[in-house]
C-alpha positions in Angstrom: 0.0 0.0 0.0 1.4 3.3 -1.0 1.5 6.4 1.2 -1.2 8.1 -0.8 -3.5 5.3 -0.1 -3.3 5.4 3.6 -5.6 8.5 3.8 -9.2 8.2 4.9 -12.0 10.7 5.6 -15.3 10.4 7.3 -18.3 12.6 8.3 -21.7 12.0 9.7 -24.7 14.1 10.5 -27.7 13.8 12.9 -29.9 16.2 10.9 -30.2 19.8 9.9 -33.3 20.2 12.1 -31.5 21.5 15.1 -33.3 24.4 16.8 -31.2 27.4 18.0 -30.9 27.7 21.7 -31.5 24.0 22.6 -28.9 21.9 24.3 -27.5 19.1 22.0 -24.5 18.2 24.2 -25.7 14.6 24.6 -26.0 14.3 20.8 -22.6 15.8 20.2 -21.0 13.4 22.7 -22.7 10.5 20.8 -21.5 11.8 17.4 -18.0 12.3 18.7 -17.8 8.7 20.0 -19.3 7.2 16.9 -17.0 9.3 14.5 -14.0 8.2 16.5 -15.0 4.6 16.3 -15.5 4.9 12.5 -12.1 6.6 12.1 -10.5 3.7 13.9 -12.3 1.2 11.6 -11.1 3.1 8.5 -7.6 3.4 9.9 -7.5 -0.4 10.2 -8.6 -0.8 6.6 -12.4 -1.0 6.8 -14.3 -0.4 3.5 -16.2 2.9 3.1 -19.5 1.1 2.3 -19.3 -1.0 5.5 -18.4 2.0 7.6 -21.2 4.2 6.4 -23.7 1.4 7.0 -22.4 0.8 10.5 -22.5 4.5 11.3 -26.1 5.0 10.2 -27.2 1.8 11.8 -25.8 3.1 15.2 -27.6 6.4 14.6 -30.9 4.6 13.9 -30.5 2.4 17.0 -29.8 5.2 19.4 -33.2 6.8 19.3 -31.5 10.2 19.6 -32.3 11.3 16.0 -35.3 11.4 13.7 -34.4 8.1 12.1 -34.9 4.5 13.1 -36.0 4.3 16.8 -36.4 8.1 17.0 -39.0 8.3 14.3 -42.5 9.7 14.7 -45.8 8.3 13.3 -47.4 9.7 10.2 -50.9 11.1 10.2 -52.3 7.6 9.9 -50.7 6.7 13.2 -47.8 4.5 12.2 -44.1 4.9 11.4 -42.8 4.8 7.9 -39.0 4.9 7.3 -36.8 5.9 4.4 -33.1 5.1 3.7 -30.5 4.7 1.0 -26.9 3.6 0.5 -24.5 3.9 -2.4 -21.1 2.6 -3.3 -19.1 5.0 -5.4 -16.7 2.7 -7.4 -19.5 0.4 -8.6 -22.4 2.9 -8.5 -24.4 0.1 -6.9 -27.2 1.5 -4.7 -30.1 0.4 -2.6 -33.0 2.1 -1.0 -36.3 1.7 0.8 -39.2 4.2 1.0 -42.2 4.3 3.3 -41.0 1.1 5.0 -43.2 0.2 8.0 -42.3 -2.1 10.9 -38.5 -2.6 10.8 -35.7 -1.5 13.1 -33.0 -0.6 10.6 -34.0 0.7 7.1 -30.3 1.2 6.2 -29.7 -2.5 6.6 -32.8 -3.3 4.4 -31.5 -0.7 1.9 -28.2 -2.5 1.6 -30.1 -5.7 1.2 -32.0 -4.3 -1.7 -28.7 -3.3 -3.3 -27.1 -6.7 -2.8 -30.0 -9.2 -3.1 -32.1 -7.6 -5.9 -31.7 -6.1 -9.4 -33.6 -3.0 -8.1 -32.5 0.2 -6.5 -35.6 1.2 -4.6 -38.4 -0.7 -3.0 -41.3 1.0 -1.3 -44.2 0.4 1.1 -45.7 -3.1 1.2 -43.1 -4.4 -1.3 -40.2 -3.1 0.9 -41.8 -4.7 3.9 -42.3 -8.1 2.1 -38.7 -8.0 1.0 -37.4 -7.1 4.5 -39.5 -9.8 6.1 -38.5 -12.4 3.5 -34.9 -11.7 4.2 -35.1 -11.9 8.0 -34.4 -8.3 8.9 -35.4 -7.4 12.5 -39.0 -6.3 12.9 -40.5 -3.9 15.5 -42.8 -6.1 17.6 -44.2 -3.4 19.9 -44.1 0.0 18.2 -45.7 1.7 21.2 -42.7 0.6 23.4 -40.0 0.8 20.8 -40.1 4.3 19.4 -38.9 7.2 21.5 -38.8 11.0 21.3 -35.4 12.1 19.8 -33.2 14.5 21.7 -34.2 18.1 21.3 -37.7 17.4 20.0 -40.8 18.4 21.9 -44.1 16.6 21.9 -45.8 19.7 20.4 -43.5 19.4 17.3 -44.6 15.8 16.5 -47.4 17.1 14.2 -45.5 20.1 12.8 -44.7 19.3 9.2 -42.0 21.9 9.2 -40.0 20.0 11.8 -37.6 17.3 10.4 -34.5 15.3 10.9 -32.3 12.8 9.1 -29.0 10.9 9.7 -26.3 10.2 7.3 -22.6 9.2 6.8 -20.0 9.6 4.1 -16.6 8.0 3.9 -13.4 7.6 1.8 -11.4 4.5 2.7 -7.7 3.8 2.3 -8.3 2.3 -1.2 -9.8 5.5 -2.3 -13.4 4.1 -2.5 -16.2 6.5 -1.5 -19.7 5.6 -0.1 -22.7 7.4 1.4 -25.7 6.4 3.4 -28.8 8.3 4.7 -31.8 7.4 6.8 -34.8 9.2 8.2 -38.2 9.0 9.8 -39.3 11.9 7.6 -40.9 15.1 8.5 -43.2 15.2 11.6 -46.9 15.1 10.8 -46.3 13.8 7.3 -49.1 12.2 5.2 -49.2 8.4 4.9 -46.9 7.4 2.0 -44.9 10.7 1.9 -41.4 10.2 0.5 -38.7 12.9 0.7 -35.2 13.1 -0.7 -33.6 10.5 1.6 -34.3 7.3 -0.2 -33.8 8.9 -3.7 -30.4 8.1 -5.2 -29.4 11.5 -6.6 -31.2 14.0 -4.5 -30.6 12.6 -1.0 -27.6 10.3 -1.4 -24.8 10.1 -4.0 -21.4 8.5 -4.3 -19.1 8.1 -7.3 -15.4 8.0 -8.0 -15.0 11.7 -7.0 -17.4 12.5 -4.2 -19.8 11.0 -1.6 -22.7 13.1 -0.3 -25.6 12.8 2.2 -28.3 15.5 2.4 -30.6 16.5 5.3 -33.3 19.1 5.5 -36.7 19.7 4.0 -36.9 16.9 1.5 -39.4 18.4 -0.9 -37.1 21.5 -1.4 -34.0 19.4 -1.7 -35.6 17.3 -4.5 -36.7 20.4 -6.3 -33.2 21.9 -6.0 -31.5 18.8 -7.4 -29.8 17.8 -4.1 -26.7 15.7 -4.0 -26.3 14.9 -7.7 -26.3 18.7 -8.5 -23.4 19.1 -6.1 -21.6 16.1 -7.6 -21.9 17.4 -11.2 -20.8 20.9 -10.2 -17.8 19.5 -8.4 -16.8 17.3 -11.4 -17.0 20.4 -13.6 -14.3 22.1 -11.5 -16.4 24.1 -9.0 -14.8 24.0 -5.5 -16.5 21.7 -3.0 -17.8 24.4 -0.7 -19.1 26.5 -3.7 -20.9 23.5 -5.2 -22.7 22.8 -1.9 -23.5 26.4 -1.2 -25.0 26.8 -4.7 -27.4 23.9 -4.0 -28.2 25.2 -0.5 -28.9 28.7 -1.9 -31.4 27.1 -4.3 -33.1 25.2 -1.4 -33.5 28.5 0.5 -34.7 30.3 -2.6 -37.5 27.7 -2.9 -38.5 28.2 0.7 -36.7 25.3 2.5 -33.5 24.7 4.5 -30.9 21.9 4.3 -27.5 20.6 5.2 -24.9 18.6 3.4 -22.0 16.4 4.4 -19.5 15.4 1.7 -16.1 13.8 1.3 -14.0 13.7 -1.9 -11.5 11.4 -3.4 -8.8 13.8 -2.1 -10.1 13.3 1.5 -11.6 16.9 1.5 -14.5 17.2 3.9 -17.4 19.6 3.9 -20.2 20.0 6.5 -22.4 22.9 5.4 -26.0 24.0 6.1 -28.4 27.0 5.9 -30.7 26.0 8.8 -30.3 27.0 12.4 -27.8 24.2 12.9 -26.8 20.7 11.8 -25.6 18.1 14.3 -22.4 16.8 12.7 -18.9 15.3 13.2 -16.0 14.8 10.9 -12.5 13.3 11.0 -9.8 12.2 8.6 -6.2 11.0 8.6 -5.3 14.6 8.1 -7.9 16.3 10.3 -8.6 15.9 14.0 -12.1 15.0 15.0 -14.5 17.9 15.0 -18.0 18.0 16.4 -20.6 20.8 16.3 -24.2 21.7 16.0 -24.3 25.5 15.7 -20.6 26.5 15.4 -17.9 25.4 13.1 -15.9 23.3 15.6 -16.1 22.2 19.2 
């Protein structure tokens, strides 16, 4: 292995739905520990795809974010989950949308990628696939799901409140991968699907860049999302400028968003135009940084 191949980079987010003035210290501590663990894995030679799946799985399990265990029911009274994952070198991708009744949509999304010829399964079809492949089901929803950190009960029916989790990584071989998962906006209609399970708007990875988006999904979709950033970056636009152009379009359309990205050169960006974005990043060249409202902690 050459010296240039020993570099790795990693970033994760817990959503751009942070509300100014609230205390997210417990979330930041969790993100710091998880990012450090993922950095250790990458330093030991772990693959980017495995690392982003592991990171998102841990975020889903924690119940601290609007994803997995921290998700809220839709207006029909039950939880529907979205997730996607993408491997840059092969462009293989898998996703689930409006998936009810399973603990880890990111695991099911990877199952779709590896066990089917499809990219996206939704609703009853996604549930049938997950059940047929033995993924863990939620037996008692009323006892399983919890209120995420920093979310009030009054916000559970506020369609402007939202949250997502995601991770991006570059491993020592130079491979890039991205993964994103969400319970969606609060008070969403049954069957609502945002950007998260859509390969292109919500999640993207290729040979040059890996991206995970968070924010108001409808506006991210309409602004082009991750693939818009990737195309601009490929054309020679700087990473920060490419992201900020997409974020500006989201804001122009009336929404807010955040983006985490890593490049083939191990460059990391964690940018947002909302009040805050819960996030952490680390690389073989950069010390671990954790923040919600400020650049570093």
